[in-house]
VOGU-3710 file (C-alpha; in Angstrom, 3 decimals, decimal comma):
1> mslvgtafll> 103,306/80,851/76,030  100,009/81,145/77,536  97,971/80,199/75,321  100,756/76,653/74,638  100,183/76,079/78,391  96,593/76,325/78,778  96,429/73,941/75,808  98,768/71,389/77,413  96,561/71,486/80,384  93,491/70,793/78,239
11> agvagalpgp> 94,835/68,125/77,011  95,800/66,948/80,644  92,047/67,257/81,723  90,782/65,638/78,464  93,329/62,454/78,889  94,968/63,695/75,424  98,534/63,453/77,632  99,096/61,813/80,845  98,404/63,928/83,786  101,680/64,631/85,177
21> aaaalavagg> 103,294/65,405/81,918  100,565/67,480/80,797  100,959/69,547/84,253  105,059/69,460/83,690  104,373/71,246/79,989  102,060/73,373/80,933  103,936/75,139/83,720  107,197/74,617/81,976  106,700/78,295/79,881  105,860/80,316/82,706
31> falacvrlaw> 108,385/79,302/85,194  111,415/79,566/83,038  110,122/82,752/82,173  109,853/84,197/86,071  113,161/82,027/86,287  115,195/84,251/84,067  113,854/87,777/84,878  114,649/86,454/88,420  117,678/85,586/87,535  118,674/89,136/86,032
41> lagaatppdr> 117,347/91,139/88,801  119,820/88,971/91,117  122,365/89,454/88,984  121,642/92,999/88,080  124,123/95,815/88,812  121,708/98,569/88,885  117,781/97,958/89,284  115,699/97,676/86,105  113,982/100,026/84,346  111,315/102,609/86,146
51> paptghpapp> 108,815/104,989/84,204  109,780/108,293/84,545  107,881/111,323/85,812  105,016/111,733/83,134  105,163/115,782/83,538  105,388/116,487/79,643  105,229/120,521/78,649  101,641/121,532/78,460  100,898/122,150/74,131  99,445/125,761/73,060
61> drpapnghra> 96,477/126,734/74,313  94,913/127,223/71,193  91,765/125,836/70,015  92,097/123,662/67,169  90,866/124,888/63,515  88,661/122,782/61,191  91,033/121,986/58,606  91,230/119,309/55,159  89,094/116,402/55,600  89,921/112,987/55,565
71> ptgrpvptge> 89,361/111,101/52,340  86,302/109,545/51,954  85,567/105,878/53,687  87,331/104,284/56,498  90,010/106,023/58,368  94,201/104,906/57,672  95,484/104,384/61,204  97,726/106,579/62,532  99,777/104,950/64,795  100,841/104,605/68,478
81> apdlavthga> 101,680/107,709/70,654  105,814/106,192/71,237  106,720/104,670/75,017  106,832/107,373/77,747  110,632/107,739/78,212  112,488/105,502/80,845  115,073/106,550/83,339  117,528/104,074/84,582  118,494/103,621/88,651  121,921/103,935/88,164
91> talgprtgrr> 121,838/107,292/85,872  118,879/108,218/87,884  119,760/107,619/91,400  123,949/108,522/90,649  127,044/106,134/92,218  125,706/103,465/94,600  127,342/103,925/97,836  126,405/103,524/102,068  122,966/102,817/102,377  122,151/102,871/98,830
101> arraalsrrv> 124,359/100,029/98,111  123,254/97,878/100,895  119,890/98,032/99,757  120,578/97,152/96,088  123,184/94,232/97,735  119,952/93,378/99,528  117,229/93,649/96,701  119,830/91,103/94,638  120,341/88,140/97,398  115,900/88,628/97,880
111> aaildsavlv> 115,677/88,310/93,855  118,142/85,331/94,538  115,926/83,402/97,112  113,206/84,074/94,926  114,488/82,552/91,863  115,484/79,351/94,204  111,707/79,256/95,244  110,460/79,416/91,943  112,989/77,042/90,623  112,081/74,226/93,394
121> agltvavlpl> 108,512/74,567/92,554  109,116/74,179/88,852  111,057/71,414/89,366  108,982/69,783/91,839  106,314/69,375/88,561  108,794/68,695/86,192  110,002/65,260/88,059  107,069/63,930/88,706  106,568/62,350/84,919  109,749/60,686/85,829
131> sdaahrlpia> 109,128/59,287/88,839  107,025/56,327/89,969  103,375/56,483/91,481  104,774/55,649/94,780  107,719/58,239/95,002  105,588/61,184/93,949  103,187/62,398/97,567  106,893/62,161/99,239  108,632/64,439/96,206  105,608/66,913/96,187
141> laglcltgal> 105,728/66,913/99,931  109,567/67,761/100,052  108,582/70,534/97,179  106,398/72,257/99,121  108,359/72,240/102,470  111,562/73,814/100,778  109,467/76,422/98,753  107,633/77,568/101,758  111,111/77,676/103,614  112,448/79,762/100,186
151> hvtallrlpg> 109,310/82,206/100,153  109,218/82,668/103,807  113,160/84,114/103,717  113,032/86,125/101,070  109,582/87,653/102,126  110,669/88,427/105,440  113,718/90,335/103,867  111,980/92,658/101,404  112,649/96,230/101,080  111,061/98,766/102,939
161> rsrlsgpelv> 109,661/96,298/105,419  108,507/98,293/109,002  108,021/97,106/112,676  103,908/96,708/112,759  102,258/99,102/115,572  100,306/97,591/118,608  97,000/98,569/116,769  98,054/97,319/113,699  99,568/93,938/114,473  96,393/92,988/116,630
171> rrtvdvlalg> 94,345/94,179/113,087  96,422/91,737/111,081  96,406/88,663/113,836  92,576/88,985/113,366  92,650/89,203/109,551  94,722/85,974/110,133  92,657/84,148/112,504  89,085/85,127/110,371  90,552/84,253/106,975  92,336/80,938/108,265
181> vslvfagwml> 89,716/79,562/109,964  87,037/80,347/106,909  89,756/78,515/104,590  89,854/75,163/107,285  86,560/75,241/107,132  85,878/75,669/103,511  88,366/72,524/103,173  86,911/70,454/105,813  83,772/70,704/104,072  85,294/70,345/100,383
191> lpggpvpava> 87,491/67,296/101,388  85,675/64,184/99,858  83,660/62,213/102,353  85,154/59,314/104,369  88,644/59,099/105,897  91,169/61,525/105,582  94,775/60,977/104,825  96,775/62,445/107,541  99,216/63,651/104,828  96,512/65,750/103,459
201> gmvaaggavv> 94,742/66,697/106,643  97,871/68,511/108,093  98,936/69,694/104,287  95,237/71,269/103,953  95,286/72,860/107,306  98,691/74,438/107,868  98,221/75,454/103,724  95,249/77,473/104,982  97,071/79,225/107,865  100,146/79,960/105,467
211> lavlavaava> 97,447/81,106/102,315  95,653/83,359/105,238  98,718/85,260/106,416  100,429/85,691/102,872  96,812/86,876/101,338  96,523/89,171/104,222  99,906/90,308/104,044  99,332/91,092/100,497  95,583/92,912/101,158  97,589/95,317/103,575
221> errrrpgaar> 100,601/96,155/101,347  99,308/96,353/98,084  98,778/100,231/98,463  102,127/100,975/101,019  104,202/98,281/99,176  102,421/97,205/95,984  105,648/95,240/94,972  105,578/93,233/98,662  102,298/92,725/97,999  102,934/91,152/94,501
231> chagaaltlg> 105,413/88,968/96,280  103,151/87,683/99,020  100,205/86,987/96,391  102,700/85,235/94,252  103,915/83,064/97,153  100,502/82,213/98,441  99,306/81,241/94,291  102,920/79,018/94,486  102,301/77,351/97,760  98,472/77,320/97,087
241> gltllvvlla> 99,290/74,795/93,845  101,816/73,040/95,774  99,429/72,335/98,618  96,603/70,997/95,933  99,257/68,919/94,348  99,915/67,200/97,798  96,525/66,919/98,671  95,749/65,206/95,353  98,565/62,709/95,559  97,563/61,990/98,999
251> ygapdralpl> 93,990/61,250/98,275  95,312/59,014/94,939  93,001/61,215/92,524  93,342/60,569/88,716  95,941/61,311/86,531  94,009/63,724/84,930  93,325/65,912/87,872  97,248/66,991/88,214  97,157/69,575/85,378  94,735/71,511/87,613
261> vaaplvagal> 98,288/72,775/89,524  99,498/74,174/86,763  97,238/77,616/86,790  97,863/79,013/90,581  101,393/77,571/90,152  102,420/79,706/86,792  100,509/82,892/88,185  102,393/82,664/91,354  105,734/82,659/89,628  104,997/85,077/87,222
271> ltaagarrts> 103,264/87,513/90,284  106,378/86,786/91,971  109,179/87,813/89,442  106,737/90,957/89,073  107,018/91,882/92,569  110,528/91,351/92,746  111,370/93,903/89,912  109,322/96,623/91,549  110,969/96,421/94,663  114,243/96,019/93,359
281> ggerpgrdaa> 113,753/99,457/92,094  113,768/100,730/95,493  110,568/100,755/96,293  109,226/103,588/98,070  106,772/103,058/100,987  103,383/105,243/100,389  101,234/106,736/102,869  99,045/104,363/104,788  95,586/104,398/103,396  91,857/103,712/105,065
291> paawprltap> 92,005/99,386/105,463  89,014/98,509/102,969  85,855/96,375/104,152  86,767/94,058/101,282  88,429/91,617/101,168  89,305/91,784/105,011  85,975/91,371/106,423  83,789/90,087/103,220  86,151/87,273/102,102  85,896/85,427/105,358
301> agiaalaagi> 82,150/85,622/105,628  82,200/84,693/101,813  84,845/81,614/101,552  82,649/80,126/104,615  78,921/80,766/103,220  80,542/79,215/99,883  81,949/75,807/100,992  78,738/75,663/103,189  76,486/75,677/100,119  78,300/73,172/98,377
311> hlgtagefst> 78,942/70,765/100,989  74,580/70,926/101,578  74,200/70,764/98,025  76,500/67,560/98,116  76,602/65,890/101,656  73,318/67,123/102,498  73,916/67,549/106,185  76,557/69,002/108,696  78,607/67,036/111,588  79,044/68,364/114,903
321> aamalglavi> 82,633/68,928/114,336  81,358/70,891/110,837  79,436/72,863/112,697  81,536/73,742/115,557  83,894/74,958/113,024  82,065/76,932/110,813  80,537/78,744/113,864  84,228/79,636/114,799  85,193/81,882/112,151  82,208/84,448/113,506
331> ppimvgella> 84,307/85,837/116,380  87,255/87,035/114,655  85,300/88,320/111,940  82,943/90,715/114,712  86,378/91,337/116,371  87,304/92,309/112,944  84,493/94,908/112,313  85,095/96,262/115,543  88,555/97,397/114,944  87,695/98,264/111,278
341> aadqrrrvqr> 84,939/100,533/112,904  87,271/102,166/115,139  90,182/102,990/112,631  87,710/104,905/110,880  86,570/106,694/113,624  90,040/107,791/114,160  90,463/108,817/110,818  87,964/111,252/111,026  88,871/112,492/114,008  92,132/113,177/111,912
351> laareawlrr> 90,333/114,439/109,144  88,928/116,457/111,322  91,923/118,287/113,184  93,243/118,463/109,471  90,462/120,578/107,850  90,251/122,670/111,288  94,090/123,447/110,472  93,122/124,703/107,258  89,910/126,749/108,230  91,807/128,539/110,535
361> rlgpdsrpve> 94,287/129,126/107,906  91,761/130,427/105,941  89,951/132,614/108,356  87,242/132,685/111,218  84,535/132,680/108,057  85,678/129,935/106,291  84,708/131,349/103,254  87,521/134,030/101,846  87,151/136,772/99,402  90,049/135,098/97,600
371> pvpltradlv> 91,612/131,482/98,302  95,420/132,941/98,603  96,792/131,421/101,793  96,036/127,405/100,375  98,806/126,841/98,340  99,862/123,673/96,119  101,493/121,909/99,114  98,102/122,639/101,323  96,289/121,232/98,780  98,468/117,738/98,121
381> ramaersggg> 98,506/117,096/102,089  94,661/117,580/102,289  94,615/115,120/99,223  96,876/112,448/101,550  94,181/112,709/104,038  91,105/112,334/102,059  90,069/108,649/101,072  87,897/109,929/98,161  86,104/112,941/96,231  87,448/114,650/93,012
391> llvvdlhgvg> 89,913/117,587/92,227  89,149/119,873/89,561  91,720/122,478/88,546  90,340/125,734/87,021  92,217/128,000/84,451  91,160/131,890/83,576  91,778/133,306/80,112  91,068/136,904/79,244  89,605/137,580/76,258  92,203/137,868/72,860
401> gavpegpvls> 94,915/136,045/75,285  95,102/138,890/77,156  95,624/137,981/81,282  92,897/139,060/83,237  92,932/142,240/85,320  93,651/142,033/89,283  90,147/143,016/89,880  88,791/140,543/88,040  90,590/137,907/89,360  89,676/139,149/92,818
411> eaarrlrass> 85,980/138,943/92,169  86,658/135,817/89,942  87,825/134,083/93,089  85,090/135,044/95,345  82,670/133,436/93,060  85,093/130,026/92,718  84,804/130,311/96,795  81,029/131,082/96,700  79,631/128,500/94,811  81,444/125,448/96,164
421> ethdlvarlg> 80,395/123,304/98,601  80,939/124,485/102,376  83,377/121,269/103,187  85,479/122,302/99,554  88,739/123,563/99,910  89,886/126,214/97,217  93,809/126,662/96,444  95,134/129,099/94,354  97,730/127,198/92,065  99,221/130,103/89,754
431> dteyavltdl> 97,755/133,809/88,660  94,947/132,343/87,018  94,721/128,916/87,739  92,741/127,584/91,244  92,162/124,544/92,496  89,046/123,258/93,846  89,122/119,543/96,522  85,529/118,224/97,262  84,677/114,929/98,698  81,672/115,094/96,606
441> gpvlayalgl> 81,888/112,005/93,502  82,289/111,602/90,377  79,282/113,018/88,604  78,697/115,068/91,393  82,178/116,679/90,798  81,053/116,950/87,493  78,459/119,206/88,607  80,108/121,109/90,490  82,367/121,989/87,511  79,522/122,830/85,425
451> rllaalaepy> 78,529/125,138/88,601  81,716/126,747/88,421  81,840/127,475/84,681  78,636/129,265/84,761  79,227/131,945/87,516  83,008/132,023/86,742  81,557/133,005/82,971  79,334/135,601/83,617  80,214/139,029/82,894  82,177/141,225/85,191
461> prpggvarlg> 81,627/145,196/85,811  84,612/147,541/85,119  84,533/151,158/84,502  84,115/151,564/81,199  82,069/148,711/80,273  82,169/144,608/81,274  84,913/141,936/81,095  84,459/138,450/80,117  86,617/135,166/80,926  87,122/131,961/79,112
471> vsvglaetsg> 87,037/129,162/81,248  88,505/125,506/81,225  87,787/123,261/84,348  90,034/119,556/84,642  88,058/116,809/86,970  89,994/113,700/88,799  89,131/111,390/90,864  90,797/111,152/94,072  90,319/108,054/95,576  93,357/105,777/95,757
481> gdpedvlrqa> 95,544/108,024/93,924  99,015/109,854/94,724  98,299/113,267/95,413  100,388/114,693/92,770  99,397/112,154/89,947  96,339/113,128/90,989  96,911/117,185/90,307  98,596/116,159/87,502  95,455/114,490/85,784  93,664/117,619/86,352
491> dlarrravql> 95,781/119,335/84,648  96,245/117,370/81,824  91,870/117,464/81,820  92,007/121,119/82,013  94,485/121,266/79,254  92,406/119,014/76,888  89,550/121,369/77,524  92,007/124,455/76,689  92,708/122,226/73,092  89,000/122,008/72,781
501> grdrvewyda> 87,746/125,457/72,805  87,680/126,237/76,314  84,401/127,134/78,402  84,266/123,135/79,274  85,341/120,381/81,665  86,698/117,594/80,449  87,042/114,355/82,908  90,613/112,722/82,749  91,054/109,180/81,759  93,919/107,157/80,068
511> yleeqlvrrl> 92,932/108,012/76,995  92,945/111,531/77,436  96,570/111,232/78,490  97,491/109,106/75,071  95,683/112,334/73,360  97,858/114,815/74,732  101,130/112,379/74,398  100,292/112,259/71,077  99,725/116,241/70,157  103,062/116,589/71,927
521> dlerelpgav> 104,600/114,148/69,707  103,089/116,046/66,417  103,999/119,846/67,485  107,785/118,165/68,103  107,824/116,210/64,790  105,662/118,868/62,329  108,082/121,786/62,105  110,542/120,571/59,127  108,153/117,948/57,603  108,389/120,031/54,245
531> argeldlvyq> 111,919/120,647/54,204  112,841/116,930/55,612  110,586/115,645/52,278  108,189/113,587/54,546  105,104/115,496/53,341  103,265/113,264/50,523  99,897/113,795/48,589  97,675/110,797/47,765  95,002/111,365/44,862  91,132/110,024/44,604
541> pvvaladrmp> 89,289/109,736/41,129  86,174/112,082/40,406  84,180/110,196/37,381  81,627/110,702/35,390  78,713/108,670/36,860  77,311/107,767/33,554  80,112/106,003/31,985  82,062/105,761/34,987  84,899/107,433/32,837  87,519/109,891/35,077
551> vgteallrwr> 87,585/113,780/34,868  89,714/114,760/37,964  91,308/113,679/41,052  91,333/115,191/44,546  94,768/116,070/45,955  94,517/114,482/49,585  97,765/115,164/51,879  99,401/112,901/53,813  102,587/113,192/56,462  104,671/109,719/56,296
561> spalgtvlpa> 106,128/110,914/59,593  109,606/108,341/60,427  108,713/108,548/63,727  104,758/108,623/64,260  103,959/106,642/60,945  101,313/108,046/58,247  99,547/111,099/59,633  96,085/112,031/58,151  95,178/116,089/57,755  92,545/115,834/60,126
571> ellpvaadld> 95,185/114,954/62,747  97,734/116,883/61,079  96,191/120,370/60,137  94,901/121,453/63,698  98,454/120,929/64,808  100,051/123,183/61,956  97,417/125,801/62,662  98,657/126,129/66,214  102,333/126,291/65,105  101,403/128,704/62,268
581> ltgeigrwvl> 102,748/126,408/59,555  99,349/126,143/57,847  100,799/128,432/54,907  103,857/127,199/54,294  102,300/123,408/54,013  99,630/124,767/51,821  102,323/126,288/49,254  103,917/123,209/49,319  100,714/121,302/48,456  99,582/123,675/45,529
591> dracrqlaaw> 103,144/123,457/44,036  103,322/119,955/44,091  99,732/119,196/42,833  100,429/121,862/39,927  103,213/119,729/38,889  101,383/116,810/38,795  98,282/117,831/36,852  100,752/119,246/34,261  102,625/115,687/34,415  99,018/114,454/33,547
601> seggrelwma> 98,342/117,000/31,208  101,192/116,215/28,858  100,528/112,962/28,790  96,843/113,686/26,782  94,882/113,292/30,248  92,697/116,807/30,776  91,449/116,301/33,987  91,082/118,753/36,952  92,667/118,743/40,185  90,873/119,863/43,450
611> vnvtprelaa> 93,313/121,081/45,905  91,643/121,893/49,559  91,957/124,968/50,684  91,324/126,352/55,017  89,570/130,061/55,485  93,268/130,984/57,004  94,682/130,232/53,833  92,018/131,987/52,074  92,740/134,779/54,300  96,216/135,519/53,190
621> pdfvartata> 96,798/139,092/51,001  98,807/136,650/48,067  96,571/133,541/47,816  95,179/134,910/44,595  98,748/135,652/43,632  100,367/132,869/44,227  98,064/130,398/43,110  98,398/132,228/39,236  102,475/131,876/40,090  101,946/128,425/40,626
631> laaydvaper> 100,219/127,704/37,647  102,190/129,841/35,622  104,987/128,357/36,781  103,883/124,638/35,224  102,285/125,940/32,528  98,216/124,626/33,881  95,306/125,799/32,124  93,634/127,528/35,113  89,982/125,862/35,009  91,948/122,993/35,077
641> lvvevaepvv> 92,510/124,061/38,865  89,897/123,429/41,410  90,168/125,432/44,935  87,835/123,267/47,504  86,772/125,123/51,007  84,669/123,368/53,261  80,926/124,922/53,953  80,666/124,396/57,590  83,422/126,889/58,296  82,668/129,599/55,395
651> glelstvvar> 80,121/131,175/57,102  82,347/131,939/60,051  84,178/134,272/57,887  81,877/134,594/54,679  82,654/137,974/53,299  86,498/137,276/53,459  86,165/133,936/51,906  83,729/135,684/49,303  86,062/137,810/47,923  89,031/135,820/47,806
661> laglrsigvr> 86,959/133,608/45,756  85,933/136,046/43,737  89,256/136,700/42,991  90,167/132,901/42,354  87,277/133,272/39,828  88,852/135,969/37,808  92,181/134,365/37,117  90,168/131,123/35,749  90,281/128,805/38,524  87,273/126,495/39,405
671> ialddfraeh> 85,870/126,813/42,781  84,382/123,639/44,869  82,007/123,899/48,100  82,813/121,040/50,518  80,732/119,159/53,092  77,521/120,975/51,945  74,871/120,123/54,354  71,819/121,600/52,707  70,092/122,894/55,294  67,760/126,294/55,173
681> aslaqlrrlp> 70,948/128,635/56,118  73,226/126,404/53,878  70,700/126,675/50,746  70,398/130,797/51,504  74,187/130,862/51,871  74,872/129,608/48,213  73,187/132,254/45,939  76,504/134,877/47,728  79,248/132,280/46,936  80,826/132,197/43,650
691> idllkvgphl> 81,137/128,564/42,968  81,552/126,179/40,086  81,015/122,512/42,040  79,135/121,841/45,032  79,737/118,719/46,707  77,360/117,047/49,108  77,544/113,758/50,896  75,342/110,341/50,365  72,990/110,720/52,741  71,064/113,168/50,789
701> vgpggdgqrp> 70,456/110,655/47,875  68,273/108,313/50,810  65,008/109,137/50,635  63,497/111,424/52,463  61,042/111,548/55,927  57,481/110,555/55,787  57,954/109,455/52,244  59,231/112,978/50,910  61,417/112,550/47,540  64,817/112,911/48,758
711> lidvvanlad> 66,732/116,286/49,733  69,073/115,824/46,901  66,008/116,404/44,444  66,190/119,836/46,037  69,482/120,923/45,755  69,890/119,370/42,486  67,139/121,776/41,332  68,828/124,735/43,216  72,281/123,449/41,644  70,552/123,716/37,978
721> rlgvelvvee> 69,600/127,035/38,423  72,940/128,355/39,834  74,686/126,520/36,813  76,492/124,393/39,846  77,632/120,882/39,113  77,022/118,183/41,906  79,501/115,811/43,273  78,270/113,040/45,093  81,441/112,073/47,772  81,710/109,019/50,313
731> lesegqvaga> 80,019/106,495/47,641  80,739/103,415/49,551  78,512/100,750/47,314  76,884/100,731/44,724  73,281/101,185/45,712  74,707/104,862/46,808  76,647/105,191/42,976  73,147/104,159/41,451  71,011/106,619/43,763  73,555/109,552/43,101
741> rragcrygqg> 72,524/108,416/39,244  69,170/108,427/39,189  69,149/111,714/41,129  70,431/113,295/38,574  74,040/113,852/40,033  76,567/114,118/36,904  80,089/113,329/38,732  80,578/111,123/42,102  83,259/110,604/44,262  84,532/107,123/46,762
751> falarpatae> 85,751/103,742/47,685  83,123/102,282/44,882  84,312/104,128/42,272  88,247/104,649/43,270  90,100/104,793/46,380  92,595/107,115/47,176  96,674/106,182/45,637  99,774/107,619/44,918  100,435/109,414/41,547  101,793/106,104/39,587
761> rveawfeeyp> 98,860/103,896/40,703  96,450/106,406/40,055  97,818/106,585/36,610  97,806/102,887/36,138  94,246/103,185/36,515  93,975/105,847/34,069  95,642/103,657/31,531  92,062/101,637/31,346  89,937/104,599/29,970  91,078/106,487/26,985
771> star> 91,351/110,416/27,043  88,638/112,184/28,374  88,152/116,369/28,474  85,327/116,956/30,699
//
């Protein structure tokens, strides 16, 4: 709709369409949508859906281990997290009686009046192409007056409006005066030279005052009542567009200039509908925050300076009246600055009094041994009094999942207070969870988190030895946010730090919350996926580089979730490990791979099948016996099965892995070492592992540093001495394939050779080659 409206607008400006017709067509879609939304709000028995609180339960506090690798090449999209739950007003609030019913009726009446205002503004532009030039100015002027009256009636009846206090009324009046004078001055400077039509002059001056009132109201309400602020801003844009239309018609502007009014009119209509939707849901006034210098103080000066600059560049001189009007902008700006300074001084005094009260609760020295007196409620109240800074949520974990002892927690609390800044507030949120509220900016708050992490991670002396704690810190910015939301965001960041292995500081952002919601969805849907038949295997062929003949395949796991889409192993297996589902999924993969291998063997294809296995699966006492049972059940030759284990995780449990791999080789199963890094430690470790295949990445095939030979030559020589075959994976170009072949590598795998596919598609691909046994 936006693109179509923009196309009509450009066509009118370019002269391809008559100006009035282009303006009418450009605003038609946006106004129709806004009117439909407002009409629905005016007739709805209950308010529209509003997002429910997003307080999700914490995911399990265990680090995600490495799992099966994803297939070579680019990742497959895994879909997006579903929308957060919404709650209908009638369900959440119960039957509407008394004040609630009156408020709902008032919201519907306001929506109806706003719908009428938007409809009148749209019809004003729509009838222009149907009328002759002589009647367009009266039509536009009538539409402006009627639209303005309807907007004023609706805005004065918006729910949540409260009587302004004396200081607030004075400040609001000064702001309107400063902005209004600057807009009148700008209009004076930007109007064409020569005689000014009376209608244009009066409408421009009156419009400047109305715009100033609406703009100041929108800025003042943007935090306390965001929905009302949107309604004020929408009214300002709509009336501004109609004012511009009247001025253009009064000056007899060419028709191609009329489409310029479409943009503010459409934006105003949609913004009005959005604001009405928010207020109709029972908008609760928020806390007043410190008035911002922008745009209250800087916008009037900027508007006047810009208009003066444009006039100076075009006309070259100022008249006496213009200079007097320009100088009239300065006094209200100065008064506004004085009022802002007084407001800030009063705010600082209230903050100091609040913090003094909190200090008295902490004790006379303001640095207690343990911050027990400060509670979550105290922290929320303190955040409401501060206009900026950061909140850190600190979680302490005992070694091995044990709960830290009392003396250790007391010492940790003392270190927490000692490592914080003097003016930071420390609160205890739970048995092992603390919060630190600081005035520092985001970067310094992050540095504070690192300092707390280092102090709390130091050993704790105790009888018979020392204790150690794991520490997870979540950080969220407090500026401009609701205290409860900030606390929730910091806690989400803390959970992410736990998921990533603890002993780290995580900074909240919107993407982090999406990841956590996605993780919760995975944890909810994964149990039972095997029983529901949602798991699947795809197969990526392994070919001989000399003749491109297929010699084997690698089985790659996919979870085809009806709710989440296709989920890859890199995302699936860490969740399976946390839910203790690795064994169940591993048994399913082994059984399905052996069955498919048996089917291909019956067709005359003597290929190998590689199956990825994690160290946790290998550590199971019955893993070798289970593998032998699966091979016997499908009458598969053991040498046709290849068990792959990733090299980076082998070193974590080397002795157990070596023993289990030796057991597999004793029954004839071949072993592949995946993701080989070719580092010094890896080369030394290679001699200890009972492997048959070594899988390396294409980066080893490229030229070495300083003109030296490729590192693949060193690996190839060592593999040849150990009797191990090399497989180069992730080959995505013919150049990489040629480089691997020149290096003497026998086998290759990657998108340049064959992509992962279902068993049926792989079988069709096999038909292009004769049967092989390698």
